[in-house]
C-alpha positions as a Markdown table, in Angstrom:
| # | Residue | x | y | z |
|---|---|---|---|---|
| 1 | Met | 0.0 | 0.0 | 0.0 |
| 2 | Ala | 1.1 | 3.5 | -0.8 |
| 3 | Lys | -0.1 | 7.0 | 0.1 |
| 4 | Phe | -1.1 | 9.4 | -2.7 |
| 5 | Leu | -1.9 | 13.1 | -3.0 |
| 6 | Tyr | -4.6 | 13.6 | -5.6 |
| 7 | Val | -6.7 | 16.3 | -7.3 |
| 8 | Ala | -10.1 | 15.2 | -8.7 |
| 9 | Lys | -13.3 | 16.7 | -10.1 |
| 10 | Asn | -16.9 | 15.6 | -10.3 |
| 11 | Tyr | -19.3 | 16.1 | -13.1 |
| 12 | Asp | -20.4 | 19.5 | -11.6 |
| 13 | Gly | -16.9 | 20.8 | -11.8 |
| 14 | Glu | -16.3 | 20.7 | -8.1 |
| 15 | Thr | -12.6 | 20.2 | -7.2 |
| 16 | Lys | -11.5 | 17.8 | -4.5 |
| 17 | Thr | -7.9 | 17.5 | -3.1 |
| 18 | Gly | -6.6 | 15.2 | -0.5 |
| 19 | Glu | -4.5 | 12.2 | 0.6 |
| 20 | Met | -5.5 | 8.6 | 0.2 |
| 21 | Val | -3.9 | 5.2 | 0.8 |
| 22 | Ala | -4.3 | 2.8 | -2.1 |
| 23 | Lys | -2.6 | -0.2 | -3.7 |
| 24 | Asp | -1.6 | 1.8 | -6.8 |
| 25 | Glu | -2.8 | 4.8 | -8.9 |
| 26 | Arg | -5.4 | 2.7 | -10.7 |
| 27 | Ser | -7.0 | 1.5 | -7.4 |
| 28 | Leu | -7.1 | 5.1 | -6.2 |
| 29 | Ala | -8.8 | 6.3 | -9.4 |
| 30 | Gln | -11.4 | 3.5 | -9.2 |
| 31 | Gln | -12.1 | 4.3 | -5.6 |
| 32 | Leu | -12.6 | 8.0 | -6.4 |
| 33 | Lys | -14.7 | 7.1 | -9.4 |
| 34 | Ser | -17.1 | 5.2 | -7.2 |
| 35 | Asp | -17.6 | 8.4 | -5.2 |
| 36 | Gly | -18.4 | 10.3 | -8.4 |
| 37 | Phe | -15.0 | 12.0 | -9.0 |
| 38 | Leu | -12.5 | 11.7 | -11.8 |
| 39 | Val | -8.8 | 12.0 | -11.1 |
| 40 | Thr | -7.1 | 14.9 | -12.8 |
| 41 | Ser | -3.6 | 14.4 | -11.2 |
| 42 | Val | -2.1 | 12.1 | -8.7 |
| 43 | Lys | 1.3 | 11.8 | -7.0 |
| 44 | Glu | 2.7 | 9.3 | -4.7 |
| 45 | Ile | 4.0 | 10.8 | -1.4 |
| 46 | Glu | 7.6 | 9.7 | -0.9 |
| 47 | Gly | 9.9 | 9.8 | 2.1 |
| 48 | Glu | 7.3 | 8.3 | 4.4 |
| 49 | Asp | 7.3 | 5.2 | 6.5 |
| 50 | Asp | 3.9 | 3.9 | 7.6 |
| 51 | Gly | 2.4 | 7.2 | 6.8 |
| 52 | Glu | 4.9 | 9.2 | 8.9 |
| 53 | Ile | 7.7 | 11.3 | 7.6 |
| 54 | Lys | 11.0 | 10.6 | 9.2 |
| 55 | Val | 12.2 | 13.6 | 11.1 |
| 56 | Asn | 15.6 | 14.2 | 12.7 |
| 57 | Phe | 15.3 | 14.5 | 16.5 |
| 58 | Met | 17.1 | 17.8 | 16.8 |
| 59 | Asp | 15.1 | 19.3 | 14.0 |
| 60 | Arg | 12.0 | 19.2 | 16.3 |
| 61 | Phe | 13.5 | 21.9 | 18.4 |
| 62 | Ser | 14.0 | 24.4 | 15.6 |
| 63 | Ser | 12.4 | 27.8 | 16.4 |
| 64 | Val | 11.6 | 30.5 | 13.9 |
| 65 | Ser | 9.4 | 33.5 | 14.5 |
| 66 | Leu | 6.0 | 33.8 | 12.9 |
| 67 | Ser | 7.0 | 37.0 | 11.1 |
| 68 | Asp | 10.0 | 35.3 | 9.6 |
| 69 | Lys | 7.8 | 32.5 | 8.2 |
| 70 | Met | 5.3 | 35.1 | 7.0 |
| 71 | Met | 7.9 | 36.9 | 5.0 |
| 72 | Phe | 9.3 | 33.7 | 3.7 |
| 73 | Ala | 5.9 | 32.7 | 2.2 |
| 74 | Arg | 5.3 | 36.1 | 0.8 |
| 75 | Asn | 8.8 | 36.5 | -0.8 |
| 76 | Leu | 8.8 | 32.9 | -2.1 |
| 77 | Ser | 5.5 | 33.5 | -3.9 |
| 78 | Val | 6.8 | 36.7 | -5.5 |
| 79 | Met | 10.1 | 35.2 | -6.6 |
| 80 | Thr | 8.5 | 32.1 | -8.1 |
| 81 | Ser | 5.8 | 34.1 | -9.9 |
| 82 | Ser | 8.6 | 36.3 | -11.3 |
| 83 | Gly | 10.1 | 33.2 | -13.0 |
| 84 | Leu | 12.8 | 32.1 | -10.5 |
| 85 | Thr | 13.0 | 28.3 | -9.9 |
| 86 | Ile | 12.1 | 27.1 | -6.4 |
| 87 | Ala | 15.8 | 26.1 | -5.8 |
| 88 | Lys | 17.1 | 29.6 | -6.7 |
| 89 | Ala | 14.4 | 31.4 | -4.7 |
| 90 | Ile | 15.1 | 29.3 | -1.6 |
| 91 | Lys | 18.8 | 29.9 | -2.0 |
| 92 | Asn | 18.2 | 33.7 | -2.2 |
| 93 | Leu | 16.0 | 33.7 | 0.8 |
| 94 | Ser | 18.5 | 31.7 | 2.9 |
| 95 | Ile | 21.1 | 34.4 | 2.2 |
| 96 | Gln | 18.7 | 37.3 | 2.9 |
| 97 | Thr | 17.2 | 36.2 | 6.2 |
| 98 | Gln | 18.9 | 37.5 | 9.3 |
| 99 | Asn | 17.7 | 34.6 | 11.4 |
| 100 | Lys | 20.8 | 32.2 | 11.4 |
| 101 | Lys | 18.7 | 29.2 | 12.4 |
| 102 | Phe | 16.2 | 29.8 | 9.7 |
| 103 | Ser | 19.0 | 30.4 | 7.2 |
| 104 | Gln | 20.5 | 27.0 | 8.0 |
| 105 | Ile | 17.1 | 25.4 | 7.6 |
| 106 | Leu | 16.5 | 27.0 | 4.2 |
| 107 | Ser | 20.0 | 25.9 | 3.1 |
| 108 | Ala | 19.1 | 22.4 | 4.0 |
| 109 | Ile | 15.9 | 22.7 | 2.1 |
| 110 | His | 17.8 | 24.1 | -0.9 |
| 111 | Glu | 20.1 | 21.0 | -0.9 |
| 112 | Asp | 17.1 | 18.7 | -0.7 |
| 113 | Ile | 15.5 | 20.4 | -3.8 |
| 114 | Arg | 18.7 | 20.1 | -5.7 |
| 115 | Glu | 18.7 | 16.4 | -5.0 |
| 116 | Gly | 15.2 | 16.1 | -6.5 |
| 117 | Lys | 13.0 | 16.3 | -3.5 |
| 118 | Asn | 9.8 | 18.3 | -3.4 |
| 119 | Leu | 9.6 | 21.6 | -1.4 |
| 120 | Ser | 6.8 | 20.2 | 0.8 |
| 121 | Asp | 8.6 | 17.0 | 1.7 |
| 122 | Ser | 11.7 | 18.9 | 2.6 |
| 123 | Met | 9.8 | 21.4 | 4.7 |
| 124 | Ala | 8.1 | 18.5 | 6.5 |
| 125 | Arg | 11.5 | 17.6 | 8.0 |
| 126 | Phe | 11.3 | 20.6 | 10.2 |
| 127 | Pro | 7.9 | 20.4 | 12.0 |
| 128 | Gly | 9.2 | 22.8 | 14.7 |
| 129 | Val | 9.3 | 25.5 | 12.0 |
| 130 | Phe | 6.8 | 24.6 | 9.3 |
| 131 | Ser | 3.4 | 23.5 | 10.7 |
| 132 | Glu | 1.2 | 20.8 | 9.2 |
| 133 | Leu | -1.0 | 23.5 | 7.7 |
| 134 | Phe | 2.0 | 25.2 | 6.0 |
| 135 | Val | 3.3 | 21.9 | 4.6 |
| 136 | Asn | 0.0 | 20.6 | 3.4 |
| 137 | Met | -0.9 | 23.8 | 1.6 |
| 138 | Val | 2.5 | 23.8 | -0.2 |
| 139 | Lys | 2.0 | 20.2 | -1.1 |
| 140 | Ile | -1.4 | 21.0 | -2.6 |
| 141 | Gly | 0.0 | 23.9 | -4.5 |
| 142 | Glu | 2.7 | 21.6 | -6.0 |
| 143 | Ile | 0.3 | 18.9 | -7.1 |
| 144 | Gly | -2.3 | 21.5 | -8.4 |
| 145 | Gly | 0.3 | 23.6 | -10.2 |
| 146 | Asn | -0.7 | 26.8 | -8.4 |
| 147 | Leu | 2.1 | 27.1 | -5.8 |
| 148 | Glu | 2.4 | 30.9 | -6.2 |
| 149 | Glu | -1.3 | 31.4 | -5.4 |
| 150 | Thr | -1.2 | 28.9 | -2.5 |
| 151 | Leu | 1.8 | 30.6 | -1.0 |
| 152 | Gln | -0.1 | 33.9 | -1.1 |
| 153 | Ile | -2.9 | 32.3 | 0.8 |
| 154 | Val | -0.4 | 30.9 | 3.4 |
| 155 | Ala | 1.2 | 34.4 | 3.7 |
| 156 | Thr | -2.2 | 36.0 | 4.3 |
| 157 | Gln | -3.1 | 33.3 | 6.9 |
| 158 | Leu | 0.2 | 33.9 | 8.7 |
| 159 | Glu | -0.2 | 37.7 | 8.7 |
| 160 | Lys | -3.7 | 37.3 | 10.3 |
| 161 | Glu | -2.3 | 34.8 | 12.8 |
| 162 | His | 0.6 | 37.2 | 13.7 |
| 163 | Ser | -1.8 | 40.1 | 14.1 |
| 164 | Leu | -4.1 | 38.0 | 16.3 |
| 165 | Arg | -1.2 | 36.8 | 18.5 |
| 166 | Ser | 0.3 | 40.3 | 18.8 |
| 167 | Lys | -3.0 | 41.7 | 20.1 |
| 168 | Val | -3.5 | 39.0 | 22.7 |
| 169 | Arg | 0.2 | 39.2 | 23.8 |
| 170 | Gly | 0.1 | 43.0 | 23.9 |
| 171 | Ala | -2.8 | 42.9 | 26.2 |
| 172 | Met | -1.0 | 40.5 | 28.6 |
| 173 | Ile | 2.4 | 42.3 | 28.6 |
| 174 | Tyr | 1.4 | 45.1 | 31.0 |
| 175 | Pro | -0.1 | 42.9 | 33.8 |
| 176 | Ser | 2.7 | 40.3 | 33.4 |
| 177 | Val | 5.4 | 43.0 | 33.9 |
| 178 | Ile | 3.5 | 44.4 | 36.9 |
| 179 | Leu | 3.1 | 41.0 | 38.6 |
| 180 | Val | 6.8 | 40.1 | 38.1 |
| 181 | Ala | 7.8 | 43.5 | 39.5 |
| 182 | Met | 5.5 | 43.1 | 42.5 |
| 183 | Thr | 6.8 | 39.6 | 43.2 |
| 184 | Gly | 10.4 | 40.8 | 42.9 |
| 185 | Val | 9.9 | 43.7 | 45.3 |
| 186 | Ala | 8.0 | 41.6 | 47.8 |
| 187 | Phe | 10.9 | 39.0 | 47.8 |
| 188 | Leu | 13.5 | 41.7 | 48.3 |
| 189 | Met | 11.6 | 43.3 | 51.2 |
| 190 | Leu | 11.0 | 40.0 | 52.9 |
| 191 | Thr | 14.6 | 38.7 | 52.6 |
| 192 | Tyr | 16.7 | 41.9 | 53.1 |
| 193 | Ile | 14.6 | 44.8 | 54.5 |
| 194 | Leu | 12.1 | 43.2 | 56.9 |
| 195 | Pro | 14.7 | 41.2 | 58.9 |
| 196 | Gln | 16.1 | 44.5 | 60.1 |
| 197 | Ile | 12.7 | 45.5 | 61.5 |
| 198 | Thr | 11.7 | 42.2 | 63.1 |
| 199 | Gly | 14.5 | 42.6 | 65.6 |
| 200 | Val | 12.5 | 45.5 | 67.1 |
| 201 | Phe | 9.5 | 43.2 | 67.7 |
| 202 | Lys | 11.7 | 40.7 | 69.5 |
| 203 | Asp | 13.0 | 43.4 | 71.9 |
| 204 | Met | 9.4 | 44.4 | 72.6 |
| 205 | Glu | 8.7 | 41.0 | 74.1 |
| 206 | Val | 5.0 | 41.3 | 73.3 |
| 207 | Glu | 2.6 | 38.9 | 71.6 |
| 208 | Leu | 2.4 | 39.7 | 67.9 |
| 209 | Pro | -0.9 | 39.7 | 66.0 |
| 210 | Lys | -1.4 | 36.7 | 63.7 |
| 211 | Ser | -0.9 | 38.7 | 60.5 |
| 212 | Thr | 2.4 | 40.2 | 61.8 |
| 213 | Gln | 3.6 | 36.8 | 63.0 |
| 214 | Phe | 2.8 | 35.3 | 59.6 |
| 215 | Val | 4.9 | 38.0 | 57.8 |
| 216 | Val | 7.7 | 37.6 | 60.3 |
| 217 | Asn | 7.8 | 33.8 | 59.9 |
| 218 | Leu | 7.8 | 34.1 | 56.1 |
| 219 | Ser | 10.5 | 36.7 | 56.2 |
| 220 | Glu | 12.7 | 34.6 | 58.5 |
| 221 | Phe | 12.3 | 31.5 | 56.3 |
| 222 | Leu | 13.1 | 33.4 | 53.1 |
| 223 | Ser | 16.1 | 35.2 | 54.5 |
| 224 | Ala | 17.5 | 32.0 | 56.0 |
| 225 | His | 16.8 | 29.9 | 52.9 |
| 226 | Ser | 16.9 | 32.4 | 50.0 |
| 227 | Leu | 18.6 | 30.1 | 47.6 |
| 228 | Leu | 16.3 | 27.2 | 48.5 |
| 229 | Ser | 13.3 | 29.5 | 48.0 |
| 230 | Leu | 14.5 | 30.6 | 44.5 |
| 231 | Gly | 15.1 | 26.9 | 43.7 |
| 232 | Ile | 11.5 | 26.0 | 44.8 |
| 233 | Ile | 10.1 | 28.8 | 42.6 |
| 234 | Val | 12.2 | 27.8 | 39.5 |
| 235 | Ser | 11.3 | 24.2 | 40.1 |
| 236 | Ala | 7.6 | 25.0 | 40.4 |
| 237 | Val | 7.7 | 26.9 | 37.1 |
| 238 | Ala | 9.6 | 24.1 | 35.3 |
| 239 | Ala | 7.3 | 21.5 | 36.7 |
| 240 | Gly | 4.3 | 23.5 | 35.6 |
| 241 | Lys | 5.7 | 23.9 | 32.1 |
| 242 | Ile | 6.3 | 20.1 | 31.9 |
| 243 | Phe | 2.9 | 19.3 | 33.2 |
| 244 | Phe | 1.1 | 21.6 | 30.8 |
| 245 | Ser | 3.0 | 20.0 | 27.9 |
| 246 | Thr | 1.3 | 16.6 | 28.7 |
| 247 | Leu | -2.2 | 15.6 | 27.6 |
| 248 | Ala | -3.5 | 15.8 | 31.2 |
| 249 | Gly | -2.0 | 19.3 | 31.6 |
| 250 | Lys | -3.4 | 20.5 | 28.3 |
| 251 | Lys | -6.8 | 19.2 | 29.2 |
| 252 | Ala | -6.6 | 20.9 | 32.6 |
| 253 | Leu | -5.4 | 24.2 | 31.2 |
| 254 | Ser | -8.0 | 24.1 | 28.3 |
| 255 | Phe | -10.8 | 23.4 | 30.9 |
| 256 | Ser | -9.6 | 26.2 | 33.2 |
| 257 | Val | -9.4 | 29.0 | 30.6 |
| 258 | Leu | -12.9 | 28.0 | 29.4 |
| 259 | Lys | -14.3 | 28.4 | 32.9 |
| 260 | Ile | -12.7 | 31.7 | 34.1 |
| 261 | Pro | -15.0 | 34.7 | 33.5 |
| 262 | Gly | -13.6 | 37.2 | 31.1 |
| 263 | Ile | -10.8 | 34.9 | 29.9 |
| 264 | Lys | -13.4 | 32.4 | 28.6 |
| 265 | Ser | -14.8 | 35.0 | 26.2 |
| 266 | Met | -11.4 | 35.9 | 24.8 |
| 267 | Val | -10.4 | 32.2 | 24.3 |
| 268 | Ile | -13.6 | 31.5 | 22.4 |
| 269 | Lys | -13.2 | 34.5 | 20.2 |
| 270 | Val | -9.6 | 33.7 | 19.4 |
| 271 | Asn | -10.3 | 30.0 | 18.6 |
| 272 | Cys | -13.3 | 30.8 | 16.5 |
| 273 | Ala | -11.3 | 33.4 | 14.5 |
| 274 | Arg | -8.4 | 30.9 | 13.9 |
| 275 | Phe | -10.8 | 28.1 | 13.0 |
| 276 | Ser | -12.7 | 30.3 | 10.5 |
| 277 | Arg | -9.5 | 31.7 | 8.9 |
| 278 | Ile | -7.6 | 28.5 | 8.6 |
| 279 | Tyr | -10.5 | 26.4 | 7.5 |
| 280 | Ser | -11.4 | 28.9 | 4.8 |
| 281 | Ser | -7.8 | 29.1 | 3.6 |
| 282 | Leu | -7.6 | 25.3 | 3.2 |
| 283 | Leu | -11.0 | 25.1 | 1.4 |
| 284 | Lys | -9.9 | 27.9 | -0.9 |
| 285 | Ser | -6.7 | 25.9 | -1.7 |
| 286 | Gly | -8.8 | 22.9 | -2.8 |
| 287 | Val | -8.4 | 20.8 | 0.3 |
| 288 | Ser | -11.4 | 18.5 | 1.0 |
| 289 | Ser | -13.5 | 19.4 | 4.1 |
| 290 | Ile | -12.5 | 16.3 | 6.0 |
| 291 | Asp | -8.8 | 16.8 | 5.4 |
| 292 | Ala | -9.1 | 20.5 | 6.2 |
| 293 | Leu | -10.8 | 19.8 | 9.5 |
| 294 | Lys | -8.1 | 17.3 | 10.4 |
| 295 | Ile | -5.4 | 19.9 | 9.8 |
| 296 | Val | -7.3 | 22.7 | 11.7 |
| 297 | Ser | -7.8 | 20.3 | 14.7 |
| 298 | Asn | -4.0 | 19.9 | 14.8 |
| 299 | Thr | -3.4 | 23.6 | 14.5 |
| 300 | Leu | -5.7 | 24.8 | 17.3 |
| 301 | Ser | -4.1 | 24.6 | 20.8 |
| 302 | Asn | -7.2 | 24.2 | 23.0 |
| 303 | Tyr | -7.9 | 20.5 | 23.7 |
| 304 | Tyr | -11.7 | 20.8 | 23.6 |
| 305 | Tyr | -11.6 | 22.5 | 20.2 |
| 306 | Lys | -9.4 | 19.7 | 18.9 |
| 307 | Lys | -11.8 | 17.1 | 20.3 |
| 308 | Ala | -14.9 | 18.8 | 18.7 |
| 309 | Leu | -13.3 | 19.1 | 15.3 |
| 310 | Asn | -12.0 | 15.5 | 15.4 |
| 311 | Glu | -15.5 | 14.4 | 16.2 |
| 312 | Ser | -16.9 | 16.5 | 13.4 |
| 313 | Val | -14.7 | 14.6 | 10.9 |
| 314 | Lys | -16.3 | 11.3 | 12.0 |
| 315 | Gln | -19.8 | 12.8 | 11.7 |
| 316 | Ile | -19.2 | 14.3 | 8.3 |
| 317 | Gln | -18.0 | 11.0 | 7.0 |
| 318 | Lys | -21.4 | 9.6 | 8.1 |
| 319 | Gly | -23.2 | 12.4 | 6.1 |
| 320 | Val | -23.9 | 14.9 | 8.8 |
| 321 | Asp | -23.5 | 18.6 | 8.0 |
| 322 | Leu | -20.6 | 20.5 | 9.7 |
| 323 | Ser | -23.1 | 23.2 | 10.9 |
| 324 | Glu | -25.1 | 20.5 | 12.7 |
| 325 | Val | -22.0 | 19.1 | 14.4 |
| 326 | Ile | -20.7 | 22.5 | 15.4 |
| 327 | Gly | -24.2 | 23.4 | 16.8 |
| 328 | Lys | -23.9 | 20.6 | 19.3 |
| 329 | Asn | -20.8 | 22.2 | 20.9 |
| 330 | Lys | -22.5 | 25.5 | 22.1 |
| 331 | Asp | -20.2 | 25.7 | 25.1 |
| 332 | Ile | -17.2 | 26.5 | 22.8 |
| 333 | Phe | -18.8 | 27.5 | 19.5 |
| 334 | Pro | -21.3 | 30.4 | 19.7 |
| 335 | Val | -24.6 | 29.9 | 17.9 |
| 336 | Leu | -23.4 | 32.4 | 15.3 |
| 337 | Val | -20.7 | 30.0 | 14.1 |
| 338 | Ser | -23.1 | 27.2 | 13.3 |
| 339 | Gln | -25.6 | 29.6 | 11.7 |
| 340 | Met | -23.0 | 31.1 | 9.4 |
| 341 | Ile | -21.6 | 27.8 | 8.4 |
| 342 | Glu | -25.2 | 26.6 | 7.6 |
| 343 | Val | -25.7 | 29.6 | 5.4 |
| 344 | Gly | -22.5 | 28.8 | 3.6 |
| 345 | Glu | -23.5 | 25.2 | 3.1 |
| 346 | Gln | -26.9 | 26.2 | 1.7 |
| 347 | Thr | -25.5 | 28.9 | -0.7 |
| 348 | Gly | -22.3 | 27.1 | -1.6 |
| 349 | Glu | -20.3 | 30.1 | -0.4 |
| 350 | Thr | -18.7 | 28.5 | 2.7 |
| 351 | Glu | -15.3 | 30.0 | 2.0 |
| 352 | Ala | -16.6 | 33.6 | 1.8 |
| 353 | Val | -18.8 | 33.1 | 4.8 |
| 354 | Leu | -15.9 | 31.8 | 6.9 |
| 355 | Ile | -13.7 | 34.8 | 5.9 |
| 356 | Lys | -16.4 | 37.2 | 7.0 |
| 357 | Met | -16.8 | 35.3 | 10.3 |
| 358 | Ala | -13.0 | 35.3 | 10.8 |
| 359 | Glu | -12.9 | 39.1 | 10.3 |
| 360 | Phe | -15.9 | 39.5 | 12.7 |
| 361 | Tyr | -14.1 | 37.5 | 15.5 |
| 362 | Glu | -10.8 | 39.2 | 14.8 |
| 363 | Asn | -12.4 | 42.6 | 15.3 |
| 364 | Gln | -14.0 | 41.2 | 18.5 |
| 365 | Val | -10.6 | 40.1 | 19.8 |
| 366 | Asp | -9.2 | 43.5 | 18.9 |
| 367 | Gln | -11.9 | 45.3 | 20.9 |
| 368 | Ala | -11.6 | 42.8 | 23.8 |
| 369 | Thr | -7.8 | 43.4 | 24.1 |
| 370 | Lys | -8.4 | 47.1 | 24.3 |
| 371 | Asn | -11.0 | 46.5 | 27.0 |
| 372 | Ile | -8.7 | 44.3 | 29.0 |
| 373 | Ser | -5.9 | 46.9 | 28.9 |
| 374 | Ser | -8.3 | 49.5 | 30.3 |
| 375 | Ile | -9.8 | 47.2 | 33.0 |
| 376 | Ile | -6.6 | 45.5 | 34.1 |
| 377 | Glu | -4.9 | 48.7 | 35.3 |
| 378 | Pro | -7.4 | 49.5 | 38.1 |
| 379 | Val | -7.6 | 45.9 | 39.1 |
| 380 | Leu | -3.8 | 45.7 | 39.5 |
| 381 | Met | -3.8 | 48.9 | 41.5 |
| 382 | Ile | -6.4 | 47.4 | 43.9 |
| 383 | Val | -4.3 | 44.3 | 44.2 |
| 384 | Met | -1.2 | 46.3 | 44.9 |
| 385 | Gly | -3.1 | 48.5 | 47.4 |
| 386 | Val | -4.4 | 45.5 | 49.3 |
| 387 | Gly | -0.9 | 43.9 | 49.4 |
| 388 | Val | 0.8 | 47.1 | 50.6 |
| 389 | Gly | -2.0 | 47.8 | 53.1 |
| 390 | Phe | -1.7 | 44.3 | 54.6 |
| 391 | Phe | 2.0 | 44.7 | 55.0 |
| 392 | Ala | 1.7 | 48.1 | 56.5 |
| 393 | Val | -1.0 | 47.1 | 59.0 |
| 394 | Ser | 1.0 | 44.0 | 60.0 |
| 395 | Met | 4.1 | 46.0 | 60.7 |
| 396 | Leu | 2.4 | 49.0 | 62.4 |
| 397 | Gln | -0.2 | 47.2 | 64.5 |
| 398 | Pro | 2.3 | 45.9 | 67.2 |
| 399 | Met | 3.9 | 49.3 | 67.5 |
| 400 | Tyr | 0.5 | 50.9 | 68.2 |
| 401 | Gly | -0.2 | 48.2 | 70.7 |
| 402 | Leu | 3.1 | 48.9 | 72.5 |
| 403 | Met | 2.4 | 52.7 | 72.6 |
| 404 | Glu | -1.0 | 52.1 | 74.2 |
| 405 | Asn | 0.6 | 49.9 | 76.9 |
| 406 | Ile | 3.2 | 52.7 | 77.6 |
| 407 | Lys | 0.4 | 55.2 | 78.1 |
């Protein structure tokens, strides 16, 4: 058995692109013919073992920014449409990029292409850099003969993805910096400044309030075991990162963010925007709806969105409409999503409807990030005020008690 990438059309002119495992090209053509499709082009996918591309272990740790990949897709499309060969274009881009890691990867891809490999197969060797979405769209562009157009779609998709991430990260930078600064200041005060004050309380020989005793005990522990405390903090962060990379951790994190008020709305809008944009891009490139949903499910990070889309693949294969499947997941997909998809299915304009829905949710995310920025500042001020107030009261309360006893 072998795996093939095919392009086929039915009698209504509808194009279908996807991957299929078959004995040979003739068997694949017969299987598609029974579904009402005629094969227009077919290509065996090489460099795979049991359906999986062999990847070097160290290549999985490659890291390239989204903006670098975005510029790569855009520039490669322009160069190839201008008449340059893929090999020459990749070589030029490997020289031009300022990211040394990316330059090395592009040089490796250039060597693969010179040896006769396809661009998509070579890119698939670097899953840490080129996502499944990126590789599959390039592969479809190669087999369909419209690589330049497909790369333009990829570049547009990456631009929207970059814009969406930038807005969300931008909204979180301010509170993150404040929280880190607060934690650092609190640690310094408890380990270096407060121990000089606690000596006064010992000389008083009075019973300290519980809040003061708590602060004093915490200060004594941190000052006596400062390195241990830092080690515990670093270990906790590392353990948390490892845990959230596991399936159980991903499920826990995905469940948590979908239950926290305020954050839940942002998560839903971001995932709906990404789903609509990516799914539309894949359909526009000629990918079948089932293959497109599989790719989208691997692209989204939230476990419950992955689960819902994987379930939708099974239901669609049974003849159920996507809008009906999405409508059953009202906790993560708003009613608007299923209604818009249903309109697209009825009118045959699913791609256009999805683009409009993506733009709608992207605008919603933009507005939500602005609201977060305006709300988070007073909330942080209140948190800081409560923290400073608790510390001040804990330190001053014993002194006031002592003064009253003197009187």
